Rosetta silent file (secondary structure, phi, psi, omega in degrees, C-alpha in Angstrom):
SEQUENCE: XXXXXXXXXXXXXXXXXXXXXXXXXXXXXXXXXXXXXXXXXXXXXXXXXXXXXXXXXXXXXXXXXXXXXXXXXXXXXXXX
SCORE:     score description
SCORE:     0.000 S_00000001
   1 L     0.000  112.048 -175.055  -25.052  159.671  100.057 S_00000001
   2 L  -111.661   58.521 -174.877  -22.132  157.421   99.430 S_00000001
   3 L  -101.518  133.288  175.694  -20.009  157.766  102.686 S_00000001
   4 L   -86.247  -11.178 -179.508  -18.039  154.882  104.098 S_00000001
   5 L   -74.969  -49.431 -179.528  -17.736  156.759  107.422 S_00000001
   6 L  -110.784  111.263  179.372  -21.468  156.640  108.273 S_00000001
   7 L   -93.971   46.581  174.651  -23.214  153.513  107.028 S_00000001
   8 L  -112.063  137.035  179.920  -26.551  155.003  107.896 S_00000001
   9 L   -59.118  154.403 -176.933  -29.243  155.697  105.396 S_00000001
  10 H   -59.035  -35.621  179.071  -29.709  159.320  104.595 S_00000001
  11 H   -70.726  -39.376  176.458  -33.046  159.536  106.302 S_00000001
  12 H   -64.470  -38.707 -178.990  -31.672  158.016  109.610 S_00000001
  13 H   -67.030  -44.284  176.089  -28.809  160.429  109.502 S_00000001
  14 H   -57.333  -46.504  179.478  -31.190  163.326  108.981 S_00000001
  15 H   -61.940  -37.324 -179.598  -33.293  162.137  111.969 S_00000001
  16 H   -65.162  -47.211  179.905  -30.193  161.901  114.160 S_00000001
  17 H   -65.588  -33.427  177.599  -29.216  165.479  113.304 S_00000001
  18 H   -63.993  -38.649  178.139  -32.748  166.575  113.881 S_00000001
  19 H   -65.603  -40.208  179.183  -32.725  165.002  117.332 S_00000001
  20 H   -66.343  -37.510  177.744  -29.423  166.811  118.141 S_00000001
  21 H   -67.685  -38.299  179.372  -30.921  170.094  116.938 S_00000001
  22 H   -65.645  -33.249 -176.557  -34.033  169.517  119.086 S_00000001
  23 L   -90.135    2.560  178.587  -31.778  168.979  122.168 S_00000001
  24 L    63.058   35.233  171.385  -29.850  172.152  121.249 S_00000001
  25 L   -89.591  -24.289  178.288  -26.512  170.522  120.645 S_00000001
  26 E  -137.583  164.129  176.985  -26.293  171.699  117.049 S_00000001
  27 E  -149.477  162.546  174.339  -27.772  174.380  114.851 S_00000001
  28 E  -101.006  129.152  174.991  -27.770  175.286  111.191 S_00000001
  29 E  -127.220  111.129 -175.410  -26.185  178.471  109.941 S_00000001
  30 L    48.463   56.489  179.675  -26.426  179.021  106.147 S_00000001
  31 L    58.369   17.183  175.087  -26.792  175.270  105.485 S_00000001
  32 E  -108.439  138.547 -179.722  -23.792  174.595  107.668 S_00000001
  33 E   -88.437  122.015  178.962  -24.039  172.372  110.750 S_00000001
  34 E  -132.782  148.820  176.193  -22.364  173.974  113.865 S_00000001
  35 E   -74.397  141.073  172.271  -22.117  172.980  117.456 S_00000001
  36 L   -80.692 -179.468  174.956  -23.902  175.190  119.985 S_00000001
  37 H   -62.187  -39.952  177.659  -22.229  176.168  123.246 S_00000001
  38 H   -66.394  -41.311  177.847  -23.934  173.261  124.896 S_00000001
  39 H   -64.977  -42.789  177.510  -22.856  170.929  122.147 S_00000001
  40 H   -57.791  -44.204 -178.131  -19.248  172.254  122.337 S_00000001
  41 H   -64.757  -44.681  175.196  -19.191  171.677  126.067 S_00000001
  42 H   -61.978  -45.962  178.349  -20.346  167.986  125.678 S_00000001
  43 H   -54.613  -48.824 -179.878  -17.876  167.501  122.884 S_00000001
  44 H   -63.254  -34.006  176.848  -15.030  168.729  124.880 S_00000001
  45 H   -67.846  -41.521  177.089  -16.026  166.528  127.830 S_00000001
  46 H   -69.590  -37.122  179.579  -16.090  163.435  125.645 S_00000001
  47 H   -63.158  -40.005  179.805  -12.902  164.369  123.943 S_00000001
  48 H   -61.895  -36.369 -178.156  -11.060  164.660  127.312 S_00000001
  49 H   -74.165  -30.288 -177.202  -12.227  161.104  128.090 S_00000001
  50 H   -90.799  -22.250 -171.882  -11.242  159.629  124.699 S_00000001
  51 H   -60.307  -40.152 -179.367   -7.871  161.347  124.089 S_00000001
  52 H   -61.875  -35.208  176.551   -5.848  158.960  126.250 S_00000001
  53 H   -69.684  -37.178  176.065   -7.150  155.982  124.248 S_00000001
  54 H   -64.715  -42.848  179.792   -6.415  157.816  120.954 S_00000001
  55 H   -57.388  -47.392  177.383   -2.886  158.471  122.201 S_00000001
  56 H   -63.809  -39.463  178.073   -2.311  154.747  122.896 S_00000001
  57 H   -63.862  -38.252  177.965   -3.725  153.837  119.559 S_00000001
  58 H   -66.397  -31.875  179.995   -1.390  156.280  117.837 S_00000001
  59 H   -66.319  -38.193 -175.216    1.539  154.868  119.687 S_00000001
  60 H   -92.805  -17.402  178.217    0.843  151.307  118.560 S_00000001
  61 H   -70.505  -28.767 -179.201   -0.409  152.091  115.050 S_00000001
  62 L   -78.696  134.731 -174.970    2.883  153.150  113.617 S_00000001
  63 H   -67.357  -35.688 -177.876    4.846  150.111  112.336 S_00000001
  64 H   -66.875  -42.518 -179.763    8.131  151.702  113.449 S_00000001
  65 H   -71.847  -31.133  179.564    6.867  152.240  116.982 S_00000001
  66 H   -67.151  -30.549  178.858    5.487  148.706  117.119 S_00000001
  67 H   -69.419  -29.514  175.560    8.897  147.364  116.426 S_00000001
  68 H   -60.332  -38.088 -174.614   10.248  149.167  119.453 S_00000001
  69 H   -82.460  -19.564 -170.956    7.825  147.246  121.636 S_00000001
  70 L  -114.707   14.238  177.607    8.410  143.828  120.072 S_00000001
  71 L   -71.220  153.760  179.652   12.266  143.542  119.911 S_00000001
  72 L   -72.250  151.740  177.303   13.845  140.527  121.461 S_00000001
  73 L   -62.886  142.579 -179.138   15.465  140.849  124.871 S_00000001
  74 L   -92.320  -13.597  177.781   19.193  141.521  124.776 S_00000001
  75 L  -119.130  158.765 -179.747   20.052  139.655  127.935 S_00000001
  76 L  -122.259  129.889  179.155   19.356  136.169  129.209 S_00000001
  77 L   -87.509  131.339  174.485   18.508  135.344  132.796 S_00000001
  78 L  -128.053  147.665 -175.401   19.971  132.222  134.200 S_00000001
  79 L  -115.847  138.067  175.817   19.346  130.734  137.606 S_00000001
  80 L  -122.717    0.000    0.000   21.966  128.609  139.454 S_00000001
């Protein structure tokens, strides 16, 4: 298994999936891994909590958007 996404050895990955299956978060259907209703419910809950952070990351990740936030001020404040 040569994945850069998960730097976990194959056996450890298998054990993690086995634990998720034991807790009834996932199941296997025809050698495909699918979320159970319980797993989908937990996934949606986590997704709702993470989406605002992903949106902020998306805003700042674009180079063009980053330039909008870093332009110099057009006016100068002076105090007399």
